[in-house]
All heavy atoms as an XYZ file, in Angstrom:
563
protein
N       4.630    -15.742    -20.881
C       3.240    -16.109    -21.040
C       3.115    -17.102    -22.197
O       3.009    -16.687    -23.355
C       2.411    -14.888    -21.224
C       2.443    -13.946    -20.008
C       1.630    -12.732    -20.186
C       1.730    -11.854    -18.940
N       0.998    -10.644    -19.006
N       3.146    -18.329    -21.846
C       3.164    -19.424    -22.807
C       1.724    -19.682    -23.317
O       0.874    -20.125    -22.569
C       3.694    -20.675    -22.112
C       3.874    -21.851    -23.047
O       3.051    -22.028    -23.972
O       4.833    -22.594    -22.839
N       1.490    -19.401    -24.586
C       0.142    -19.515    -25.149
C      -0.372    -20.958    -25.105
O      -1.546    -21.163    -24.795
C       0.150    -19.009    -26.589
C       0.283    -17.519    -26.690
C       0.195    -17.003    -28.113
O      -0.504    -17.633    -28.939
O       0.824    -15.984    -28.383
N       0.501    -21.931    -25.348
C       0.077    -23.333    -25.358
C      -0.322    -23.756    -23.937
O      -1.340    -24.417    -23.737
C       1.185    -24.238    -25.898
C       0.737    -25.662    -26.048
C       1.760    -26.478    -26.785
C       1.211    -27.854    -27.020
N       2.086    -28.651    -27.881
N       0.481    -23.368    -22.962
C       0.166    -23.679    -21.559
C      -1.151    -23.037    -21.129
O      -1.990    -23.657    -20.491
C       1.301    -23.217    -20.649
C       1.162    -23.551    -19.166
C       1.091    -25.050    -18.953
C       2.341    -22.941    -18.376
N      -1.355    -21.823    -21.537
C      -2.631    -21.131    -21.206
C      -3.806    -21.814    -21.879
O      -4.887    -21.934    -21.263
C      -2.577    -19.671    -21.600
C      -1.797    -18.847    -20.587
O      -2.015    -18.985    -19.407
N      -0.869    -18.051    -21.083
N      -3.612    -22.265    -23.094
C      -4.679    -22.958    -23.794
C      -5.037    -24.276    -23.059
O      -6.208    -24.587    -22.884
C      -4.239    -23.277    -25.226
C      -5.350    -23.901    -26.072
C      -4.824    -24.166    -27.501
O      -4.142    -23.315    -28.047
O      -5.161    -25.241    -28.043
N      -4.026    -24.986    -22.603
C      -4.249    -26.229    -21.924
C      -4.909    -26.027    -20.557
O      -5.586    -26.915    -20.041
C      -2.916    -27.018    -21.770
C      -2.320    -27.546    -23.040
C      -0.933    -28.085    -22.781
C      -3.191    -28.628    -23.669
N      -4.667    -24.879    -19.961
C      -5.158    -24.637    -18.608
C      -6.368    -23.711    -18.557
O      -6.680    -23.136    -17.528
C      -4.023    -24.029    -17.743
O      -3.705    -22.751    -18.218
N      -7.034    -23.574    -19.724
C      -8.203    -22.698    -19.796
C      -7.867    -21.274    -19.357
O      -8.629    -20.648    -18.622
C      -9.366    -23.255    -18.992
C     -10.686    -22.607    -19.303
O     -10.854    -22.137    -20.448
O     -11.571    -22.562    -18.424
N      -6.682    -20.820    -19.760
C      -6.191    -19.433    -19.497
C      -5.857    -19.164    -18.034
O      -5.696    -18.026    -17.627
C      -7.184    -18.427    -20.021
C      -6.493    -17.147    -20.500
O      -5.394    -17.227    -21.006
N      -7.148    -16.034    -20.375
N      -5.724    -20.240    -17.233
C      -5.439    -20.066    -15.809
C      -4.146    -19.277    -15.557
O      -4.148    -18.342    -14.733
C      -5.335    -21.454    -15.140
C      -4.857    -21.385    -13.725
C      -5.742    -21.106    -12.707
C      -3.531    -21.600    -13.398
C      -5.294    -21.017    -11.383
C      -3.092    -21.543    -12.090
C      -3.994    -21.245    -11.088
N      -3.084    -19.600    -16.242
C      -1.783    -18.972    -15.970
C      -1.779    -17.510    -16.386
O      -1.168    -16.656    -15.715
C      -0.663    -19.752    -16.617
C      -0.484    -21.104    -15.955
C      -0.998    -22.272    -16.551
C       0.134    -21.205    -14.735
C      -0.873    -23.499    -15.906
C       0.283    -22.433    -14.094
C      -0.233    -23.576    -14.699
O      -0.124    -24.756    -14.074
N      -2.471    -17.157    -17.459
C      -2.539    -15.758    -17.886
C      -3.298    -14.944    -16.870
O      -2.897    -13.833    -16.501
C      -3.204    -15.672    -19.249
N      -4.377    -15.483    -16.339
C      -5.172    -14.797    -15.328
C      -4.354    -14.656    -14.057
O      -4.328    -13.573    -13.422
C      -6.501    -15.512    -15.070
C      -7.208    -14.933    -13.874
C      -7.377    -15.487    -16.311
N      -3.657    -15.684    -13.638
C      -2.829    -15.643    -12.431
C      -1.711    -14.618    -12.599
O      -1.425    -13.829    -11.688
C      -2.250    -17.015    -12.151
N      -1.076    -14.585    -13.747
C       0.001    -13.622    -14.004
C      -0.517    -12.187    -13.942
O       0.140    -11.284    -13.397
C       0.663    -13.899    -15.355
N      -1.702    -11.966    -14.458
C      -2.299    -10.667    -14.403
C      -2.566    -10.243    -12.949
O      -2.348     -9.086    -12.564
C      -3.624    -10.642    -15.199
C      -4.285     -9.294    -15.271
C      -5.548     -9.364    -16.112
O      -5.502     -9.894    -17.231
O      -6.575     -8.891    -15.609
N      -3.009    -11.185    -12.134
C      -3.232    -10.896    -10.730
C      -1.954    -10.531    -10.002
O      -1.917     -9.644     -9.175
N      -0.865    -11.219    -10.347
C       0.423    -10.910     -9.691
C       0.923     -9.515    -10.067
O       1.618     -8.883     -9.283
C       1.478    -11.941    -10.080
C       1.331    -13.249     -9.358
C       1.320    -14.432    -10.057
C       1.192    -13.280     -7.983
C       1.185    -15.643     -9.395
C       1.049    -14.469     -7.297
C       1.053    -15.656     -8.017
N       0.599     -9.047    -11.273
C       1.034     -7.730    -11.683
C       0.459     -6.642    -10.811
O       1.045     -5.603    -10.611
C       0.630     -7.460    -13.135
C       1.436     -8.312    -14.121
C       0.955     -8.167    -15.548
O       0.099     -7.292    -15.812
O       1.421     -8.921    -16.390
N      -0.711     -6.894    -10.239
C      -1.380     -5.895     -9.379
C      -1.329     -6.226     -7.909
O      -1.932     -5.530     -7.099
C      -2.848     -5.776     -9.808
C      -2.986     -5.293    -11.230
O      -2.327     -4.367    -11.646
N      -3.816     -5.967    -12.015
N      -0.570     -7.251     -7.552
C      -0.539     -7.694     -6.155
C       0.546     -6.972     -5.369
O       1.453     -6.369     -5.922
C      -0.322     -9.195     -6.068
O       0.958     -9.506     -6.525
N       0.394     -7.033     -4.075
C       1.412     -6.497     -3.162
C       1.743     -7.555     -2.113
O       0.861     -8.339     -1.755
C       0.858     -5.242     -2.450
C       0.589     -4.117     -3.425
C       0.126     -2.910     -2.689
N      -0.238     -1.894     -3.663
C      -0.324     -0.641     -3.377
N      -0.106     -0.235     -2.150
N      -0.664      0.254     -4.300
N       2.944     -7.541     -1.660
C       3.345     -8.489     -0.629
C       2.718     -8.129      0.699
O       2.469     -6.956      0.981
C       4.879     -8.515     -0.492
N       2.514     -9.146      1.511
C       2.029     -8.876      2.873
C       3.167     -8.227      3.660
O       4.336     -8.456      3.388
C       1.626    -10.177      3.535
C       0.439    -10.900      2.877
C       0.215    -12.265      3.544
C      -0.814    -10.054      2.921
N       2.797     -7.427      4.645
C       3.852     -6.757      5.445
C       4.757     -7.801      6.100
O       4.303     -8.804      6.649
C       3.062     -6.004      6.515
C       1.737     -5.779      5.895
C       1.460     -6.994      5.044
N       6.056     -7.543      6.059
C       7.007     -8.442      6.641
C       7.404     -7.936      8.040
O       8.496     -7.430      8.248
C       8.242     -8.543      5.728
C       9.203     -9.609      6.200
O       8.838    -10.494      6.949
N      10.441     -9.545      5.731
N       6.455     -8.049      8.939
C       6.679     -7.608     10.325
C       6.277     -8.743     11.255
O       5.390     -9.553     10.922
C       5.863     -6.329     10.665
C       4.369     -6.553     10.505
C       6.360     -5.153      9.823
C       3.507     -5.420     10.985
N       6.922     -8.846     12.415
C       6.599     -9.949     13.325
C       5.151     -9.946     13.776
O       4.586    -11.002     14.087
C       7.517     -9.681     14.522
C       8.588     -8.815     14.025
C       8.018     -7.995     12.897
N       4.515     -8.778     13.805
C       3.145     -8.644     14.283
C       2.100     -9.032     13.235
O       0.897     -9.004     13.543
C       2.891     -7.221     14.770
C       3.767     -6.799     15.920
C       5.211     -6.447     15.523
O       5.462     -6.205     14.315
O       6.051     -6.413     16.388
N       2.525     -9.362     12.027
C       1.557     -9.584     10.972
C       0.541    -10.655     11.277
O      -0.646    -10.566     10.936
C       2.231     -9.858      9.630
C       1.190    -10.110      8.579
C       0.941    -11.289      7.923
C       0.207     -9.202      8.110
N      -0.124    -11.137      7.080
C      -0.592     -9.859      7.165
C      -0.083     -7.864      8.370
C      -1.666     -9.257      6.496
C      -1.138     -7.258      7.725
C      -1.908     -7.948      6.795
N       0.973    -11.741     11.926
C      -0.004    -12.835     12.199
C      -1.118    -12.354     13.109
O      -2.277    -12.730     12.899
C       0.706    -14.039     12.769
O       1.247    -13.765     14.040
N      -0.791    -11.486     14.063
C      -1.841    -10.926     14.936
C      -2.786    -10.034     14.129
O      -3.997    -10.072     14.307
C      -1.197    -10.125     16.067
C      -0.429    -10.946     17.073
C       0.280    -10.009     18.056
O       1.320     -9.481     17.732
N      -0.273     -9.868     19.205
N      -2.187     -9.202     13.290
C      -2.981     -8.279     12.444
C      -3.884     -9.106     11.521
O      -5.077     -8.804     11.390
C      -2.087     -7.339     11.659
C      -2.877     -6.518     10.656
C      -1.290     -6.404     12.613
N      -3.343    -10.107     10.906
C      -4.132    -10.942      9.986
C      -5.288    -11.633     10.722
O      -6.380    -11.736     10.181
C      -3.233    -11.986      9.329
N      -5.038    -12.068     11.942
C      -6.115    -12.692     12.728
C      -7.248    -11.689     13.013
O      -8.442    -12.034     12.926
C      -5.596    -13.248     14.048
C      -4.791    -14.506     13.866
O      -4.847    -15.147     12.795
O      -4.084    -14.888     14.846
N      -6.870    -10.483     13.351
C      -7.866     -9.429     13.608
C      -8.679     -9.137     12.363
O      -9.911     -9.068     12.395
C      -7.174     -8.146     14.148
C      -6.617     -8.410     15.554
C      -8.133     -6.971     14.125
C      -5.655     -7.332     16.041
N      -7.993     -8.985     11.219
C      -8.697     -8.703      9.973
C      -9.605     -9.856      9.583
O     -10.731     -9.653      9.143
C      -7.693     -8.391      8.869
C      -6.855     -7.139      9.059
C      -5.813     -7.032      7.975
C      -7.734     -5.918      9.118
N      -9.107    -11.079      9.738
C      -9.906    -12.246      9.394
C     -11.173    -12.329     10.233
O     -12.260    -12.627      9.691
C      -9.067    -13.503      9.596
O      -9.804    -14.664      9.323
N     -11.037    -12.066     11.506
C     -12.194    -12.078     12.405
C     -13.209    -10.990     11.989
O     -14.415    -11.249     11.950
C     -11.722    -11.861     13.833
O     -12.808    -11.819     14.705
N     -12.712     -9.812     11.705
C     -13.618     -8.720     11.289
C     -14.361     -9.080     10.003
O     -15.554     -8.870      9.897
C     -12.808     -7.408     11.101
N     -13.628     -9.620      9.053
C     -14.273    -10.018      7.769
C     -15.322    -11.090      8.015
O     -16.414    -11.013      7.461
C     -13.199    -10.465      6.750
C     -12.349     -9.277      6.329
C     -13.854    -11.134      5.543
C     -11.095     -9.627      5.583
N     -15.002    -12.068      8.821
C     -15.960    -13.122      9.153
C     -17.213    -12.559      9.778
O     -18.353    -12.921      9.426
C     -15.346    -14.148     10.082
O     -14.357    -14.876      9.441
N     -17.036    -11.635     10.695
C     -18.190    -11.004     11.379
C     -19.036    -10.203     10.378
O     -20.254    -10.208     10.426
C     -17.724    -10.102     12.514
C     -17.149    -10.898     13.673
O     -17.395    -12.098     13.794
N     -16.351    -10.246     14.503
N     -18.342     -9.497      9.458
C     -19.052     -8.687      8.464
C     -19.888     -9.563      7.565
O     -21.063     -9.243      7.287
C     -18.053     -7.813      7.678
C     -17.484     -6.720      8.604
C     -18.695     -7.211      6.432
C     -16.272     -6.008      8.032
N     -19.321    -10.655      7.040
C     -20.047    -11.486      6.104
C     -21.208    -12.240      6.775
O     -22.087    -12.745      6.063
C     -19.150    -12.443      5.295
C     -18.147    -11.696      4.492
C     -18.484    -13.465      6.212
N     -21.177    -12.295      8.088
C     -22.297    -12.959      8.785
C     -23.265    -11.936      9.376
O     -24.102    -12.316     10.199
C     -21.795    -13.914      9.879
O     -20.970    -13.191     10.791
C     -20.997    -15.065      9.285
N     -23.161    -10.702      8.915
C     -24.203     -9.727      9.246
C     -23.817     -8.580     10.172
O     -24.645     -7.717     10.421
N     -22.641     -8.576     10.736
C     -22.252     -7.502     11.645
C     -22.073     -6.200     10.854
O     -21.856     -6.200      9.643
C     -20.955     -7.856     12.369
N     -22.147     -5.091     11.546
C     -21.964     -3.788     10.938
C     -20.548     -3.641     10.371
O     -19.569     -3.827     11.089
C     -22.216     -2.687     11.995
O     -21.665     -1.470     11.582
N     -20.468     -3.293      9.130
C     -19.168     -3.095      8.481
C     -18.365     -2.024      9.198
O     -17.208     -2.262      9.582
C     -19.338     -2.730      6.983
C     -17.997     -2.391      6.362
C     -20.002     -3.882      6.211
N     -18.974     -0.873      9.400
C     -18.254      0.234     10.035
C     -17.790     -0.127     11.435
O     -16.657      0.125     11.831
C     -19.135      1.479     10.065
C     -18.350      2.736     10.481
C     -17.299      3.111      9.450
O     -17.592      3.270      8.281
N     -16.072      3.206      9.883
N     -18.634     -0.734     12.192
C     -18.306     -1.115     13.567
C     -17.149     -2.104     13.611
O     -16.219     -1.945     14.396
C     -19.548     -1.706     14.256
O     -19.197     -2.167     15.533
N     -17.205     -3.101     12.763
C     -16.172     -4.132     12.747
C     -14.825     -3.561     12.277
O     -13.781     -3.889     12.841
C     -16.578     -5.320     11.872
C     -17.644     -6.178     12.452
C     -17.273     -6.808     13.768
O     -16.148     -7.345     13.894
O     -18.084     -6.786     14.701
N     -14.866     -2.714     11.256
C     -13.636     -2.105     10.770
C     -13.041     -1.162     11.782
O     -11.818     -1.098     11.968
C     -13.850     -1.439      9.411
C     -14.179     -2.364      8.264
C     -14.395     -1.576      6.978
C     -13.111     -3.427      8.076
N     -13.888     -0.388     12.451
C     -13.398      0.517     13.501
C     -12.759     -0.278     14.646
O     -11.693      0.088     15.138
C     -14.554      1.354     14.049
C     -15.017      2.446     13.110
O     -14.309      2.720     12.122
O     -16.120      2.994     13.335
N     -13.398     -1.378     15.039
C     -12.873     -2.204     16.110
C     -11.534     -2.824     15.702
O     -10.548     -2.822     16.477
C     -13.883     -3.303     16.467
C     -13.458     -4.150     17.646
C     -14.569     -5.056     18.135
C     -14.894     -6.126     17.115
N     -15.873     -7.105     17.592
N     -11.482     -3.313     14.477
C     -10.216     -3.918     13.967
C      -9.105     -2.877     13.892
O      -7.970     -3.139     14.288
C     -10.473     -4.523     12.591
N      -9.464     -1.661     13.455
C      -8.431     -0.620     13.329
C      -7.877     -0.283     14.721
O      -6.660     -0.096     14.890
C      -9.058      0.628     12.687
N      -8.736     -0.196     15.705
C      -8.291      0.099     17.076
C      -7.362     -0.995     17.605
O      -6.317     -0.737     18.182
C      -9.506      0.279     18.004
O     -10.280      1.369     17.525
C      -9.088      0.528     19.423
N      -7.735     -2.260     17.331
C      -6.945     -3.378     17.832
C      -5.556     -3.381     17.135
O      -4.532     -3.608     17.779
C      -7.655     -4.679     17.594
C      -8.905     -4.855     18.447
C      -9.718     -6.054     18.041
O      -9.699     -6.491     16.924
N     -10.413     -6.634     19.015
N      -5.562     -3.182     15.833
C      -4.303     -3.179     15.074
C      -3.429     -2.009     15.516
O      -2.209     -2.169     15.710
C      -4.559     -3.146     13.567
C      -3.273     -2.866     12.763
C      -5.214     -4.424     13.086
N      -4.034     -0.867     15.684
C      -3.304      0.316     16.147
C      -2.631      0.063     17.510
O      -1.465      0.405     17.714
C      -4.225      1.492     16.235
C      -3.552      2.835     16.070
C      -4.600      3.932     15.938
O      -5.026      4.453     16.982
O      -4.969      4.257     14.789
N      -3.321     -0.597     18.394
C      -2.786     -0.925     19.713
C      -1.582     -1.831     19.584
O      -0.546     -1.613     20.239
C      -3.864     -1.586     20.610
O      -4.954     -0.658     20.764
C      -3.332     -2.004     21.950
N      -1.666     -2.845     18.747
C      -0.561     -3.783     18.526
C       0.631     -3.045     17.957
O       1.797     -3.213     18.429
C      -0.985     -4.942     17.600
C      -1.960     -5.854     18.335
C       0.239     -5.708     17.107
C      -2.670     -6.838     17.428
N       0.414     -2.243     16.939
C       1.520     -1.546     16.293
C       2.140     -0.471     17.181
O       3.371     -0.291     17.194
C       1.071     -0.941     14.974
C       0.609     -1.946     13.911
C       0.183     -1.242     12.634
C       1.681     -2.975     13.622
N       1.335      0.185     17.983
C       1.860      1.152     18.938
C       2.749      0.470     19.966
O       3.833      0.936     20.297
C       0.738      1.923     19.628
C       0.172      3.054     18.817
C      -0.876      3.813     19.617
C      -1.501      4.889     18.781
N      -2.592      5.589     19.488
N       2.246     -0.644     20.517
C       3.022     -1.345     21.522
C       4.318     -1.926     20.958
O       5.278     -2.126     21.718
C       2.188     -2.415     22.224
O       1.919     -3.490     21.353
N       4.357     -2.179     19.686
C       5.557     -2.672     19.036
C       6.523     -1.548     18.629
O       7.619     -1.775     18.169
C       5.188     -3.481     17.810
N       6.056     -0.290     18.822
C       6.953      0.830     18.574
C       6.946      1.371     17.133
O       7.801      2.145     16.747
N       5.931      1.014     16.343
C       5.881      1.491     14.981
C       5.510      2.967     14.865
O       5.928      3.640     13.959
C       4.910      0.666     14.136
C       5.468     -0.712     13.859
C       5.074     -1.804     14.597
C       6.420     -0.892     12.856
C       5.607     -3.077     14.349
C       6.955     -2.133     12.595
C       6.549     -3.221     13.340
O       7.072     -4.448     13.093
N       4.687      3.456     15.796
C       4.382      4.900     15.834
C       3.852      5.242     17.218
O       3.505      4.369     18.015
C       3.416      5.302     14.752
C       2.134      4.504     14.654
C       1.038      4.792     15.438
C       2.023      3.460     13.747
C      -0.138      4.064     15.363
C       0.853      2.726     13.658
C      -0.206      3.028     14.469
O      -1.393      2.323     14.393
N       3.803      6.545     17.460
C       3.379      7.051     18.793
C       1.867      7.076     18.900
O       1.149      7.340     18.055
C       3.922      8.457     19.045
C       5.461      8.414     19.023
O       6.032      7.409     19.463
O       6.033      9.416     18.586
């Protein structure tokens, strides 16, 4: 954590480093792009007024179907 670099960048690098400390990697599975698309669609629907519970339930069902068909669980 370079103090001079942080000073020059308005503390950007310190804030970014702090974020990385609490971050997690995305799942490394072939189906992730499908899952991400489902989640992205649900989030878009939610922010434009759709029911949070309804959208999350629908997304969970879709993701579960994908993961079941891929053999992740019964």
